[in-house]
N, C-alpha and C positions, 0 to 999 in steps of 0.2 A: 144579361150576357156579360156586361162589363164587370159586374160584381163577381160573377162566377169566374171570369177570366183572372181577375185580381186574386181571388182566393186560390185558384189553381196555381198561379205563379208563386204565391206565398208558400203553398204546400211543397212545391218543387224546390224552392230555396231551402226550406227546413229539411227536406229529404237530403238535399245536397250537403248541408251542414252536418247532418247525422252521419252520412257516408264518410265525410272527411274525418269526423271524430272516431269512426269505427275503422278507418284505414289502418292496416297492419303492416308492420315491418318485420323482416326476418333477422334475428340476431343470433350469431354463432358464438357459443360459449367456449371456454378454453378446452373442454374435453371433446369438442367437435359437434356437440349437440346443437341443433338449430331450433329455436323457439320463436313463436310469433308474439309480438307485443304491439299495443296501440302506438301509433306514431306520437312522438312527444313524451314517451315514457322516460323517467329519470333513472339514474343509477339506483336510487333508493327503491323505486317501484320494482325494478328488475330484481334487486336483492330480496325484497319482501316476497316476491313470487317464488323464489327458490327456497327461502327459509328464514324464519325470524332471527335465528342466530347469526346468519350471514348479514342480515340487515343491521343488526346491532354492531357488528364488527366492521361494516363497510365504511371506508374513509373517502374513496374517490372512485372514479370510473375511467377505464381505458377504452377508447373507441378507435379501432384500426391503428393501434399502437400509440395514440395520442392521449395523454392524461388530461382529464377535465374534472370539474367539480361534480360531486355526487348529485347535485340538483340540476345539472345541465341536461336538457332534453335530447333524446336521440330521435332524429327525424328521418333516417334512411337505413336501409339494410347495412349491417356492419358486423365485424368481429369485435366482441366486447369482453371485458374482464372486470369483475368487481375487485377493487384494490383494498387489501386489509393490512394491518400492521405486520403480519408475518412476512410480507414481501419487502424487497429492497426499496421499491417505489413507495410502499406504504410507510415505511420508517422515514423516508425522506420527507414526505408530505406531513407526517405527524410532527416531526422535529422542526420543520420550517414553520408550521403553524404555531408550535410552542414558542418559537422565538418571538412571534407577534404577540402572543399572550404575555410573555415576559415583558416585552416593551410596554404593553398596556399597563401592566402592574407597576413598572418603574415610573411611568408617567403619572399614575395616580398617587404613588408614594412620594415622588420627587418631582413636583411640577417644574416645568421649564427644561426638562431633559430633552435632548434631541438625539435622533437615531440615524446611524450610518448604514452599515450593511448587517443583515441578520440571517445568514444562511444556515442550512442544515450541514452537518459534517458527518464523518464516518460513524462517530458515536455521539449523537446528540446535536447540539446547535450552539451558536453564540450570537451576541448582538454587540456591535460597537456603539457605545453611548457617550455623548458629549454632555457632561453635567458638572455643575459647580460642586456637587456633593462628591466626596471621595468614598467610594464604596469599600466596605469592610466585610469580613466574614459574617458578622451578625446581621448585616443588611441582606445577605443572601437568604437567610432563613425567613426574614420578613417578606422578601419578594416571593419566595416559594409559597408562603401562606396566602398571599394576595392572589397569586396565580390559581391556586386551588379554589379560592373564593370566587374568582372570575369564572372558573369552570362550573361551579354550582349555579351561577346565574343563567347557565344554558343560553349564552348569547349566540344567535345565529350569525354565522360569518357570511357576509354578502359581497358578491363580486359586482363591480360596476366598471363598464368600459366607457372611456371618454376620450375626446380629442386630446392630443398631447398639449396643445396650447391651453386648453381648459384645465388640464391637470396642473400645469405650471401656475395658472391663476389660483387654483385651489390651494396649492401648497405655499403660495405667497400670501394669500389673504384669509382663506377659510381656516386653514390649518398651517400655521407658520412652521415650515421645515426646510431650511436652506439646503440641506444635503439632498433631499429629494428633488428640489429645484435644479440643483447642479447636475444630477443624473439625467433629468429630463432635457436640460439645455445642452448637455454635452454628449453623454453616452447614447442617449436615445434621440439625438437631434434629427435622424433620418426616419424616425417612426411616426406614423400619423396618429395611431390609436394606441392607448395604453390601458392597463387595467389596475384598478384600485380595490382593496379589500377593506371592508368596514366591520368593526366590532363595536357597536354602539358609538361612543365618542372617539374611539381610536381608529385611525385609518392609515394604511400603509400602501406604498406603491409596490406592486408585485405581479409577476406573470401567473402565479398560481400553479396548480390548484391548491386548495386549502381544505381543512376539515370543515364539515358542514356546521359544526357547533363547538363551542368551547368545552362543552360537557364531556367530550371524548377524553380529555386529559384527566387522568385519575391519580397520577403520581409524578412527582418531579423532584429532581435533585440538582441544585446549582452547585457546580463543582469548584470553580476558581475564577479569579479575576486577573487579567494581565493588561498591559498597556498596548496600544496600537496607534497607528497613524491613519488618518483619513485617506482612503484609497491606496494605502500602503506606501505613501510618500512621506519620508522623514522630514520634508520641509513644510508639510501641512500640519494642521492642528492635531494635538495629542488627544486620544480618546481612551476610554476604559472598555475593555472587552470582557464581557461576562459569559462564561461557558455554563452549559447545563445539559441535562438529558431528562427525558420524560417518557412515560409509559401509559398504556390504557388500563393498567391494573397495578395494584400495590405489590402483587406477587412478583411481577416482572422486575420491578424496581429492586426488591429484595434480592432477587437472583443476580441482578447487575451489581449490586453492592458486594455480594459474595465474590463475584468475579474480580471486582476491583481489589478486594483484599488478597485474593490469590495472585493477582498481577503484582501487587506490592511484594508478596513473598517471593515471586519469581524475578523481580526486577534485576536485570543483568548487572547493574551497578552495585547493588547490594550483594549479590552472589559473587560478583567479580572480586569484591574485597574479602568476603568470607572464605572463598576457595583459593584466594591468592592467585588470580588469573591475570589481572592487569591493574594499573594504577593511573590516576590522572592527578597532576599536581600543577599549581600555578607557577612553580619554579621552572617548569618546562614550557607551559603555556596552555591555555584553554583549548580543548578539542584535540589535543595531541597525546594519545594514549601510549603508555609504556607497557610492554608485555613482560610479565613476570614469568619465572620458569614454568609454572604449571600452565599458564595461558599459552606460552610459546610452544609447549608440547602439542597442545590442541591445534594451534595454527599450523605447526609443522606437519602434523599428521594429515590435516586437510589438504595442505599444499602437495604433500607426497602422493596422496590419493589421486588428486586431479592431474598431477604431472605424469603419474603412471598411466592413467587412462588416456591422457592426451598423446603420450608417446605411442600407445597402441593405435591411435587414430591418425597418426601422421603429422603431428604438430612439431614445429622446430622452436626450441627455446632461444630467447634473446634477452639482453639487458640494455636498458637505456638510462641516461643520467636523470637526476632529479630536477635539473633546471635546463633551460634552453633559451636561445636567442629569441627575443620578442618577435622578430620578423617571421619566425617559423609559425608562431601562433596567430599572427595576423594573416598569414597565407592560408592557414587551415580554417580561419574564421572564429576560433575560440576567443581571440582577442581582436576587437573590443566587444564582441557580442556578449561575452560573459564576464566583462571586466568588473562588474559589481560584486561578483562572487570569487574574485581572485585577489591574491595578495598583490600589493603595489609592485611595479617593476623594480628590479635592482639595477642601478645605474653605475657603470664602471668607466673610468677614464684611463687609457693606457699611457705609456711614456710620451707618445706623440700628441697627447691631448685629445685623441679620438675617443668619442663617446660610444659606448655600447650598452644596450639594455638587455637584461635577462629576466626571465619569469620563472617562478617556481612552477614546475610542470603541472598544468591543469588536466591534461589528458595524455595518454600514451600514443594515441593514433598517429600524430604527425611524425613522431620518431620512427614508427614502424613503416610509414610510407617512404621515408628516406632510405630505410634498409632495403625495401623492395626495389627502389630506384637505383641502388648502388651498382647494379649491373644490368645488362640487357637480358630480358626474359623471353623464352620461347613459349609458344602455345603448349608444347609438350611438357614444360615445367609446371604448368598450372594444374590443380590449385596449389598455391603456396600458403601454408598455415603457420603464421608466426605467433608465438605466445610468450607472455611475460607476466610475472607477478610484480607489477609496476606501481610504485607509490606516487600518488598525486596529492595536490594541495588545493583546498578551497577555503576562502575566507568567509565561512558561515557566520551569520549574526550570532552573538553570544546567547541571545534568548532562544535560539533554535538548536543549540548544541544539546546532545543527549547521549552521554557516555560513548559507547562504541557505535551506536546506530546512527548518530549524526556527529561526525568528527571533522576536523580541519585537515588532518593528514590521514590518508587511508590507502590501502593497497588493493588494486583491482586485479582480478584474474583475467587479464585482458588478452584477447586474441584477435588477430585480423587475418581473414582468409581472402586471398586474392585469386579470383577465378574468372574463367571465361563466361560470357552470358549463358552459353548452353549448359554450363555446370552449376549455375546459380541455384536453381530450385533444389537440386540434389544436395548441395552443400548446406543450404538452409535446413533441410530435413535432418542432416547429420548433426548439425548444431542443436536442433531441437531435441534429438535423441540423447545427446550427451547431457543436456540440461535436465531432461527427465530422469536420466540415470543418476545424476548427482542428487536430485531431490529425493528420489526413491531410496537411495542408500542412506541418506540422513534422516529418513523418517517423516518427510513432508509429503503426506498422501493427498491432502486437500489443496490442489493447485488450480488456480483460475488463469486463463490466458487472455490477454488483451492485445488485439491488433491495433497498434497506435498509429493512426493515419494523420496526414496533414489536414489543415483547414483550408479548403479551396477559396473561401471568402477572404483569406488573409495570406495570399500567396507570397506577398512581399517579404514575409518573415522567414521564408525558406530559400535555401540555395537550389539551383537547378531549374529546369523548365517544367512546365505543367505536364509535358509529354513524358519526361523522365520520371516524374512522380507517379504518373498513371501506370507506367510499366513496373516500377519498383513495388507499388502496392498490389499490383496483379501477381507478381512473383511471390510476395509474402503470403497472400491469401491462398495461392495454389499450393505452396509448401504446407501450410497449416491444414488444408483440406486433405492433402496426401497423407499426412501423419495422423489424420483422424482425430484431431484435438478439437474440443469444444472451445469456442472463443466468443468474445464480444468486441465490438468496434469502439475505439476511443478516438473521436475526431478531435484534432488539435493536440494530440498527445505525442506526435512524432518529434524526432530530433530535427534540427534545422537542415541536416543533410540527408535524412531518409526515414522511411517508416520502420517501426520496431515490432517485434513480438516480445511482449513483456509478461513475465511469469509472476503471478501474485499468489503467495502461499498464505494459508490460514494456519496459525499456530494452535497449540493445545487449548488456548482460551478463545479461539475463534476470531482473533484479530488478524487483519490483513497486512501483509508486508510485501512490497514490490522488491524482488530479489534479482533473479537472472534475467538476461535480455539477449535478444538476437536482432541485429539491425542491418538493413540493406542500404548500401551507399553508392550511388552513381555520381555524387557531387565531388568527393575528394579526389577520385581519379582524374577529374578535369583540373582541379586546382593544383595538384601536384604533378600533372602531366605524366601519369602512370601509363605505361604501354607494355605490350608484348608483341613479338613477331608472330603473325598468324601463319597458317599453312599456305597462304597465298603470298608470303614474303612481305606483306605490308604490316604497318603498325596498327594495333587495335587497343582499345581501352579495356582493362579488366574491370570487374565489379568487386567492391569490397564488402565483406560481411564483418561487422563488429560483433563480438560474442563474449559474454562473461556469465557463466553459470552461477557463480557465487555473487557476482556483482562487485561487492566490496568485502574483503576478508573481515574487516572490523564489523561492518553491519551484519554480515551473515552470522558471525560467531555470537554477536550480541543477541540476535533473534534466536539462535540455536540454544543459547543459555536459558532464555526465557521459555522456549518451547519445551525443553527437557527439564526445566527447573534445576539445572545443574547436574542432573542424573545422566551423565554421558554414557553412551554405549561403551562396552569394554575396550574396543579398539581405539577410541578417542580419549578415554579417561587419562588424566595426567598420572595418577597412581592407579594401576590396574588391580593390584592385590596388596594385602598387608598380612604378614605372618604374625599370628597372635599366640605366643606360648602361654599356657595356663599357669605354669609355675617355673621357677628358676631352674629346677633340675631337668627340664627338657630344652633348655636354651641351646645346648650344643647341637641336638638333633634339629631343632627349629632353624638354626643357622645354616645347616646343610641344605634344608628345604629352600630357604631364602636364596642361597647362593645358586642352587640349581635353577630356580625360576629366573633369577637375574641373568644367568648364563644363556638361558633359552630366549632372552630378549623380552621378557615380561617385566614391565615396570613395577617393581615390588619394593615395599618398605618392611622393616623389621621392628616391631614394637617390643622393646625389652623393659619397659617401665614396670615397676613393682605394683601395678594396679590389678584389681580383680578383673577377671575375664569379662564380666558384664560391663564394666566401665570401658574396657578396651573396645568391645563391640559397639557400645553406644557412641564412642568417639569416632570410630570408623564409619558408622552410619551417618553421623553429622557431617563428616568429611566427604560423604557420598562415594566412598571407595567401593567399586563393584564387587570385589571378591575378598572375603575374609577367610584366611587359612588358619583354622583353630587346631592347636597341637597340645595334647595332654599326654598323660602316661600311657593310655591305651594306644594312641596313635604312634607313640615312640616304639612301643613293644611290637606293634604289627608292621611298622615301617610305612604307615599310611598317614593321611591328613584328612581332616574334616573340612568340607567346603560350606561356607555360609555366604549367601548372596544378599547384597544390599536391597532392602525393601521386599525381599522374598522369604529369606530364612534358610534353614538347613537344607542342603542338597545331598547329604550323605558323605560316605568316606571313599577316598580314592588312593591308589598308589601315587607316589610322587610323579612318576613318568606318565601315568594315566591322566593325572590332573593337568600336567603341562601340555600333553597332547590335546586334551579337551579345550583348554583355554586358547592355545595357538590356533586351533581350527576355527574358533569363534572370532579371534582377532583377524586372521588372514581373510576370513570370509566377510568381515565387516558387517556382521549381523547386528 
């Protein structure tokens, strides 16, 4: 009996173990399909069950919105997604893992190298390296080859979780890395457990997830080397930052290199010089662009376009000075919060020896608040919409300057809307609508929207109370929902005074640029004691909306140049048409055509050079003139002209009045 009982218990235990092994979980796939899998299935198991191709492409797993390694087991019902390189998350994981592979290659090639931060970025990755060796271009090719050799080793990347104190000991004694020790003792001092990722002899401190194996990396290009400081602090040790990008196939790398070449061709600094749009010279100063006549025309057309639209929508123009008393910016909070990115104060002593300090204007907002406060406002007056193309100044680091898109002096299409709380959501919607109208007119069709919220875990860096932030973020979200725009949330991306709706456009090469913005501000009305008299006869606080569809005229035009490759639409082109006589005997007639177009307000040039017509057309094409008006003997006899379009070709013959009418319709319609 005892033996039978023992055997019976053993059988029961085995049955129980088998049942546990056969226990199923319900996993919901991205298309809504629900499938059953054994508990403990990994991302790779799930991918294999769907298809071998997906398993080959799989990089990681997302469980209920959380990214984990592909080898992590799933132990409960969940919504899951297999992450591949095609997704934003997949690229981030691929490129961050590639930074680890690059670090391993550097360590093998240059023993003694130490590593700071190695994140993924928008296009690729970088790693900050402390090394006695000064890296050069030829080193990059050697590192690339070693990275591909590491890929061929098919090293399985393993995650290990350990106590923070144990990790400190590991990076002090097992693997000497003072930078990781500093992070563990400082940044992560309140964390109990951390994760490490091992690639044979190379180990890095990282939250993950990472690629399951180094073999996923099939192509890599290390692009450049720059200097950096540990933790971005110029008082700390100087490091070498190596940038790169990688792909799961050689084909994708070739496509990327082709895009790089196209980006060079479209570089706004190159085109700006060729098309005589703007200039930068050390005689004026780094980051301070000068607009040449052609560029000034484009800028003026854009400003006129927005001024006209703003006038229709009830905006009131104002002008404010380029400098202001430093106390004004202390009151607003722009100084000293942003003192690192501002030019030093200008100190002035008057006849009585009294000292005053002035600051080159970092923002237009404080000046507009003073305009609002210049007289008492009634609830009936609101909303008040003040607008200005106001030039501001930032002392950007020289290494960060980039033509028009990152300058030290730039003009914002800045507006501030002062409204009652009950008007706020409607005014946000109107500001969104204006921004969308601007982008649509300028040909930016691929626009992503970020709701930039504050980080509740770091409330001290923001002005105002938690209750004020909660209300402001609620208003921003409500307006975005009412406008039906798709958006994503950016925690910690808010300004110090309020949440933002940031518009991020993709240009013709797929690159992202943050341009327009709409911001809600409950903080500045308190700091500047902004009030209005309500219907109850009492003083109330307005809410301020900061709004700039272009953002910065310089940045916007720089992006527009690259987006269009300098092929501006007719209404924006500095030279809209050029009259090209085929021979000298039609010059008189061609001149009357030129004069008629000029009189109609069409920006026209007259090419009287004794060149062949083919050469004139080629030169006009290179100059990217939208319309070429070709005039020969036939055109003179019929009183007509032939129209040729840039990049399109012949469009037929027109009467002079018919051509002018056609072009003016296109110009006024801003098509």
